[in-house]
BALUM-136259 format. One record per residue (C-alpha): x negated, y, z. Coordinates in steps of 0.001 Angstrom, whole numbers. Example, Ala and Ser with C-alpha at 12.3 -4.5 7.8 and 13.67 -1.06 7.14 Angstrom:
# BALUM-136259
+---------+---------+---------+
|       X |       Y |       Z |
+---------+---------+---------+
|  -12300 |   -4500 |    7800 |
|  -13670 |   -1060 |    7140 |
+---------+---------+---------+
END
This chain:
# BALUM-136259
+---------+---------+---------+
|       X |       Y |       Z |
+---------+---------+---------+
|   52760 |   46087 |  -70003 |
|   54723 |   48729 |  -71850 |
|   52708 |   49504 |  -74961 |
|   52436 |   52869 |  -76625 |
|   54975 |   51602 |  -79143 |
|   57429 |   51115 |  -76296 |
|   56966 |   54497 |  -74648 |
|   60067 |   56531 |  -73938 |
|   61211 |   58976 |  -76556 |
|   62734 |   61721 |  -74437 |
|   64052 |   63645 |  -77421 |
|   67762 |   63853 |  -77969 |
|   69200 |   61009 |  -79997 |
|   72651 |   60746 |  -81503 |
|   72411 |   56964 |  -81274 |
|   74164 |   55098 |  -78462 |
|   71679 |   55102 |  -75578 |
|   71001 |   51886 |  -73652 |
|   69172 |   52360 |  -70369 |
|   66542 |   49698 |  -69639 |
|   64986 |   50172 |  -66171 |
|   61492 |   48968 |  -65232 |
|   58709 |   49685 |  -62780 |
|   56040 |   46987 |  -62553 |
|   57403 |   44439 |  -65012 |
|   59093 |   44495 |  -68392 |
|   61882 |   41928 |  -68610 |
|   62971 |   42383 |  -72228 |
|   61441 |   40591 |  -75235 |
|   61137 |   43829 |  -77155 |
|   58721 |   42271 |  -79646 |
|   61571 |   40330 |  -81256 |
|   62644 |   41404 |  -84753 |
|   66262 |   41432 |  -83544 |
|   65332 |   44060 |  -80953 |
|   63527 |   46164 |  -83544 |
|   66430 |   45891 |  -85946 |
|   69000 |   46975 |  -83366 |
|   66688 |   49855 |  -82412 |
|   67631 |   51361 |  -85759 |
|   71227 |   51637 |  -84538 |
|   70821 |   52303 |  -80808 |
|   68236 |   53958 |  -78571 |
|   66663 |   51751 |  -75932 |
|   65839 |   54293 |  -73247 |
|   63072 |   52841 |  -71073 |
|   63534 |   54304 |  -67623 |
|   60699 |   54046 |  -65085 |
|   62312 |   53607 |  -61666 |
|   61139 |   55552 |  -58636 |
|   63614 |   56454 |  -55861 |
|   67356 |   56094 |  -55344 |
|   67872 |   59847 |  -55222 |
|   65924 |   60340 |  -58422 |
|   68046 |   57692 |  -60138 |
|   71270 |   59300 |  -58933 |
|   70024 |   62608 |  -60290 |
|   69206 |   60949 |  -63596 |
|   72721 |   59476 |  -63841 |
|   74248 |   62868 |  -63182 |
|   72209 |   64695 |  -65782 |
|   71562 |   62242 |  -68593 |
|   73750 |   60605 |  -71195 |
|   73699 |   56811 |  -71208 |
|   76164 |   54543 |  -72985 |
|   75031 |   51195 |  -71640 |
|   72973 |   49843 |  -68771 |
|   70745 |   46801 |  -69475 |
|   70321 |   45450 |  -65970 |
|   67022 |   43923 |  -64838 |
|   66152 |   41782 |  -61818 |
|   63515 |   44294 |  -60757 |
|   66241 |   46910 |  -60367 |
|   67510 |   45093 |  -57257 |
|   64109 |   45095 |  -55544 |
|   63377 |   48740 |  -56393 |
|   66742 |   50518 |  -56277 |
|   69078 |   47999 |  -54628 |
|   72510 |   46833 |  -55730 |
|   73906 |   48475 |  -58888 |
|   77276 |   48656 |  -57106 |
|   75852 |   51422 |  -54927 |
|   75754 |   53706 |  -57971 |
|   79207 |   53113 |  -59482 |
|   80467 |   56501 |  -58287 |
|   77552 |   58169 |  -60083 |
|   77948 |   56409 |  -63422 |
|   78492 |   59035 |  -66164 |
|   81692 |   59059 |  -68192 |
|   79621 |   58162 |  -71235 |
|   78806 |   54698 |  -69791 |
|   80713 |   52055 |  -71739 |
|   78948 |   48804 |  -70883 |
|   76786 |   47037 |  -68309 |
|   74734 |   44307 |  -69961 |
|   73648 |   41562 |  -67568 |
|   71040 |   39163 |  -69016 |
|   71986 |   36262 |  -66731 |
|   75174 |   34523 |  -65584 |
|   76156 |   35477 |  -62019 |
|   77711 |   38934 |  -61690 |
|   79379 |   38719 |  -58275 |
|   77169 |   41603 |  -57082 |
|   79453 |   44102 |  -58812 |
|   83200 |   44743 |  -58914 |
|   84192 |   43916 |  -62481 |
|   87786 |   45136 |  -62025 |
|   86587 |   48491 |  -60742 |
|   84295 |   48795 |  -63746 |
|   87188 |   48035 |  -66098 |
|   89291 |   50730 |  -64419 |
|   86506 |   53155 |  -65335 |
|   86433 |   51893 |  -68924 |
|   83153 |   50012 |  -68460 |
|   82751 |   46570 |  -70008 |
|   80738 |   43967 |  -68064 |
|   78928 |   41367 |  -70180 |
|   76688 |   38459 |  -69255 |
|   75008 |   35691 |  -71290 |
|   77887 |   33218 |  -71147 |
|   76980 |   29516 |  -71123 |
|   73408 |   29917 |  -72302 |
|   71633 |   29326 |  -68970 |
|   73236 |   25919 |  -68453 |
|   70349 |   23803 |  -69747 |
|   67716 |   25420 |  -67560 |
|   69861 |   25355 |  -64409 |
|   70641 |   21702 |  -65114 |
|   66919 |   20937 |  -65277 |
|   66561 |   22301 |  -61768 |
|   69575 |   20340 |  -60531 |
|   68024 |   17113 |  -61814 |
|   64821 |   17924 |  -59942 |
|   66692 |   18747 |  -56732 |
|   68836 |   15612 |  -56991 |
|   65728 |   13448 |  -57303 |
|   64096 |   15327 |  -54423 |
|   67123 |   14709 |  -52202 |
|   67393 |   10982 |  -52859 |
|   63659 |   10235 |  -52947 |
|   62729 |   12660 |  -50119 |
|   59951 |   14071 |  -52283 |
|   59579 |   17292 |  -50253 |
|   58796 |   15196 |  -47183 |
|   56237 |   13111 |  -49067 |
|   54518 |   16115 |  -50602 |
|   54310 |   17981 |  -47299 |
|   53119 |   14862 |  -45483 |
|   50478 |   14083 |  -48126 |
|   49136 |   17639 |  -48387 |
|   49345 |   19030 |  -44880 |
|   49801 |   16224 |  -42355 |
|   47791 |   13252 |  -43636 |
|   45374 |   15356 |  -45700 |
|   45450 |   13308 |  -48897 |
|   45454 |    9852 |  -47282 |
|   48052 |    7934 |  -49295 |
|   47886 |    4804 |  -47137 |
|   48522 |    6749 |  -43953 |
|   51583 |    8331 |  -45591 |
|   53066 |    4870 |  -46169 |
|   53074 |    4330 |  -42380 |
|   56157 |    6557 |  -42173 |
|   58312 |    4055 |  -44079 |
|   60962 |    2523 |  -41775 |
|   60490 |    5346 |  -39259 |
|   63646 |    6291 |  -37384 |
|   62322 |    8580 |  -34650 |
|   60625 |   11954 |  -34384 |
|   57905 |   13902 |  -32685 |
|   56884 |   17541 |  -32647 |
|   53731 |   18045 |  -34702 |
|   51531 |   21024 |  -35468 |
|   50723 |   21404 |  -39135 |
|   46928 |   21687 |  -39155 |
|   46970 |   24128 |  -42097 |
|   49677 |   26526 |  -40993 |
|   49536 |   26153 |  -37208 |
|   53288 |   25652 |  -37293 |
|   55156 |   23354 |  -34930 |
|   57916 |   21304 |  -36480 |
|   60032 |   18259 |  -35782 |
|   58683 |   15494 |  -37996 |
|   59246 |   11757 |  -38529 |
|   56973 |    9603 |  -36374 |
|   54461 |    7187 |  -37839 |
|   55276 |    3569 |  -37081 |
|   51652 |    2533 |  -36412 |
|   51256 |    4871 |  -33429 |
|   51329 |    3163 |  -30033 |
|   53888 |    5724 |  -28881 |
|   56384 |    4706 |  -31562 |
|   59415 |    3121 |  -29904 |
|   59335 |     -44 |  -32051 |
|   55559 |    -246 |  -32256 |
|   54345 |   -3738 |  -33163 |
|   57723 |   -5047 |  -34290 |
|   58250 |   -6611 |  -37714 |
|   60481 |   -4420 |  -39846 |
|   62970 |   -5716 |  -42411 |
|   62421 |   -3123 |  -45139 |
|   65407 |   -4353 |  -47130 |
|   67608 |   -3037 |  -44330 |
|   65468 |    -141 |  -43107 |
|   63830 |    1615 |  -46043 |
|   63985 |    4913 |  -44231 |
|   61985 |    7892 |  -43149 |
|   63141 |    9661 |  -40013 |
|   66126 |    7330 |  -39987 |
|   67264 |    8581 |  -43405 |
|   67441 |    6218 |  -46357 |
|   65148 |    6799 |  -49311 |
|   67216 |    5919 |  -52317 |
|   67592 |    6312 |  -56054 |
|   70141 |    8608 |  -57696 |
|   70953 |    5816 |  -60166 |
|   74585 |    4642 |  -60254 |
|   75717 |    7031 |  -57520 |
|   78822 |    9225 |  -57356 |
|   78498 |   12997 |  -57598 |
|   81112 |   15615 |  -56721 |
|   80515 |   18854 |  -58645 |
|   82129 |   21961 |  -57168 |
|   82307 |   24595 |  -59879 |
|   82890 |   23042 |  -63289 |
|   82319 |   25832 |  -65752 |
|   79725 |   25583 |  -68509 |
|   76917 |   24923 |  -66040 |
|   78848 |   22361 |  -63987 |
|   79983 |   20500 |  -67102 |
|   76435 |   20415 |  -68449 |
|   75175 |   19119 |  -65101 |
|   77770 |   16334 |  -65185 |
|   76868 |   15293 |  -68719 |
|   73182 |   15027 |  -67886 |
|   73622 |   13227 |  -64564 |
|   75849 |   10664 |  -66240 |
|   73415 |   10165 |  -69097 |
|   70213 |   10059 |  -67050 |
|   71356 |    8351 |  -63843 |
|   74606 |    6670 |  -64898 |
|   76376 |    8645 |  -62195 |
|   80133 |    8650 |  -61751 |
|   81281 |   12251 |  -62122 |
|   83983 |   13827 |  -59959 |
|   84720 |   17535 |  -59922 |
|   86834 |   20405 |  -58708 |
|   87725 |   23344 |  -60945 |
|   89943 |   26231 |  -59904 |
|   91577 |   26578 |  -63337 |
|   92449 |   22895 |  -63626 |
|   91130 |   19755 |  -65325 |
|   89061 |   19723 |  -68507 |
|   90329 |   17487 |  -71300 |
|   88103 |   14508 |  -72000 |
|   87869 |   15262 |  -75733 |
|   86408 |   18670 |  -74812 |
|   84228 |   17343 |  -72007 |
|   82845 |   14375 |  -73917 |
|   82543 |   12025 |  -70937 |
|   84633 |   10479 |  -68182 |
|   85095 |   12579 |  -65064 |
|   87607 |   12481 |  -62215 |
|   89355 |   15751 |  -61387 |
|   90260 |   16741 |  -57812 |
|   92859 |   19452 |  -57367 |
|   92770 |   19814 |  -53581 |
|   89648 |   20417 |  -51523 |
|   91689 |   19841 |  -48365 |
|   92397 |   16271 |  -49430 |
|   89917 |   13926 |  -47687 |
|   89809 |   11729 |  -50808 |
|   88112 |   14577 |  -52699 |
|   85014 |   14190 |  -50563 |
|   84894 |   10603 |  -49399 |
|   83237 |    8921 |  -52403 |
|   80456 |   11427 |  -53024 |
|   76859 |   10348 |  -52542 |
|   75800 |   13762 |  -53842 |
|   77603 |   17112 |  -53781 |
|   76466 |   19799 |  -56213 |
|   77586 |   23397 |  -55873 |
|   77587 |   25463 |  -59075 |
|   80045 |   28032 |  -57777 |
|   80117 |   31814 |  -58093 |
|   80154 |   33986 |  -55020 |
|   83720 |   34956 |  -54105 |
|   86017 |   35111 |  -51102 |
|   87526 |   31787 |  -52165 |
|   84151 |   30029 |  -52237 |
|   82685 |   31399 |  -49005 |
|   81584 |   28553 |  -46681 |
|   83250 |   25921 |  -48841 |
|   80737 |   23545 |  -47268 |
|   81633 |   23795 |  -43595 |
|   82182 |   21575 |  -40570 |
|   85581 |   20420 |  -41771 |
|   84527 |   19553 |  -45317 |
|   81338 |   17861 |  -44092 |
|   83378 |   15745 |  -41688 |
|   85287 |   14370 |  -44689 |
|   82061 |   13223 |  -46385 |
|   80404 |    9861 |  -46024 |
|   77435 |    9641 |  -43693 |
|   74146 |   10390 |  -45438 |
|   75590 |   12542 |  -48226 |
|   73105 |   14722 |  -50158 |
|   73832 |   18358 |  -51084 |
|   72402 |   20530 |  -53876 |
|   73275 |   24209 |  -54230 |
|   72436 |   26204 |  -57385 |
|   75473 |   28498 |  -57152 |
|   75511 |   31056 |  -54357 |
|   74187 |   30835 |  -50808 |
|   77459 |   32193 |  -49481 |
|   79108 |   28872 |  -50374 |
|   77506 |   27033 |  -47443 |
|   77941 |   27523 |  -43701 |
|   74234 |   27140 |  -42946 |
|   74719 |   26487 |  -39226 |
|   77089 |   23631 |  -40053 |
|   74600 |   22300 |  -42599 |
|   71762 |   22361 |  -40063 |
|   73851 |   20440 |  -37544 |
|   74791 |   17908 |  -40230 |
|   71133 |   17442 |  -41214 |
|   70239 |   16947 |  -37581 |
|   72964 |   14339 |  -36993 |
|   72302 |   12522 |  -40284 |
|   75756 |   13276 |  -41706 |
|   73742 |   15026 |  -44448 |
|   70637 |   13034 |  -45364 |
|   68927 |   15829 |  -47265 |
|   69600 |   18881 |  -49352 |
|   68097 |   20844 |  -52216 |
|   68728 |   24582 |  -52036 |
|   67882 |   27159 |  -54673 |
|   70104 |   29797 |  -53055 |
|   70629 |   30957 |  -49497 |
|   72602 |   33382 |  -47427 |
|   70755 |   36591 |  -46626 |
|   68201 |   36138 |  -49409 |
|   67507 |   39864 |  -49424 |
|   67031 |   40226 |  -45660 |
|   65544 |   36881 |  -44656 |
|   66402 |   33214 |  -45163 |
|   67170 |   31164 |  -42083 |
|   63829 |   29786 |  -40883 |
|   65377 |   26599 |  -39504 |
|   66170 |   25524 |  -43065 |
|   62713 |   26326 |  -44376 |
|   61008 |   24288 |  -41658 |
|   62933 |   21059 |  -42113 |
|   61252 |   18081 |  -43745 |
|   64577 |   16975 |  -45270 |
|   65225 |   20242 |  -47135 |
|   63832 |   21118 |  -50548 |
|   63880 |   24916 |  -50662 |
|   63304 |   27049 |  -53766 |
|   63402 |   30866 |  -54125 |
|   66417 |   31239 |  -56450 |
|   64684 |   30179 |  -59671 |
|   67676 |   28562 |  -61407 |
|   66809 |   29531 |  -64994 |
|   63392 |   31039 |  -64373 |
|   61411 |   29766 |  -67342 |
|   59418 |   31595 |  -70016 |
|   61732 |   30887 |  -72933 |
|   64687 |   32241 |  -70956 |
|   63350 |   35777 |  -71458 |
|   63662 |   35245 |  -75209 |
|   67087 |   33671 |  -74934 |
|   68580 |   36250 |  -72579 |
|   67206 |   39097 |  -74691 |
|   68776 |   37700 |  -77856 |
|   72175 |   37207 |  -76223 |
|   72144 |   40635 |  -74604 |
|   71296 |   42102 |  -77997 |
|   74354 |   40285 |  -79396 |
|   76534 |   41917 |  -76730 |
|   75071 |   45351 |  -77462 |
|   75399 |   44908 |  -81234 |
|   79030 |   43867 |  -80966 |
|   79918 |   46851 |  -78777 |
|   77905 |   49639 |  -80401 |
|   77639 |   48510 |  -84019 |
|   80726 |   46384 |  -84628 |
|   83013 |   48363 |  -82331 |
|   83919 |   45207 |  -80423 |
|   84088 |   44412 |  -76720 |
|   80945 |   42270 |  -76428 |
|   80397 |   38567 |  -77054 |
|   80532 |   37428 |  -73405 |
|   82864 |   39767 |  -71536 |
|   83681 |   39201 |  -67868 |
|   86330 |   41881 |  -67331 |
+---------+---------+---------+
END
């Protein structure tokens, strides 16, 4: 809730004015002493969003010097890029309190004299936490087990164990959701193709024909090796003793900077880049060069049963190719926090697969991130409007 202390002061202020939009939620930790202190130097103009036309009218008639972007802006007023032509000449900075800024043309902003800032490397720890979860989910097939336990076998742990060594499927109807889905077949059903046979679990520890494994001592290929990718590599090596391989557009990272051993791949068209990976992690930004980087050709270069985790952008995966690879077993499982068409509707075929862990783009969505992103955005604002600098974490 916006308290009376936080109500908008509509009177003219000579201070630099930073627009902070909101409607139903307040995304800034304005209780922090750092916020209060900077309020002595700048005006935080709290703008209650309504319609696109009203916002365009506001931009035309009001002076703002910076725009503190919020996630709610996208759901209420759409993409900030739609308003670039209406930005007033007084606008000097767009302050983004997260990492990814591919939704807006940074070069176009620079040509208009507008600085684009984000929070730099400070989301890496929280995104890495999610990657660790998704990696475990992919190897251990935890989404299958949870769904089976909750909605198929209704809390019967022993019945759930009857799926171990399964390598065939049937179409079931989830009794809770009334939803038909292709699902691994229980081995104790008379209709199971190998019913009654003794199974050698050492050679068939599978569910739906896909091996349940541990992430320990595996090889991971990380695509996108900026601050987040490097942090992911450090943690996967430490926790799971993984061998780290990576691709980075700007070239290899020196070991004394990185702090651990990692193999650099310069060419994504080289089959050797892909062939050793048990797990592929995408921590890439959205760009023309990263569109569909996981596609039929790159998947064909991977070993059978590879696992894929994406915490970058949904545009980086050809989802039709991924679905075919999941169906054939080329991809054993995947953990996806991002998807194509998130704003208009995620592909239902992905959401209904037992071998997909799907999350609604929650990479760094934790309570203490609100504090952290507020503090860093305040640093950017202070540097620009108090120190006369360009911002601490400038993207253009």
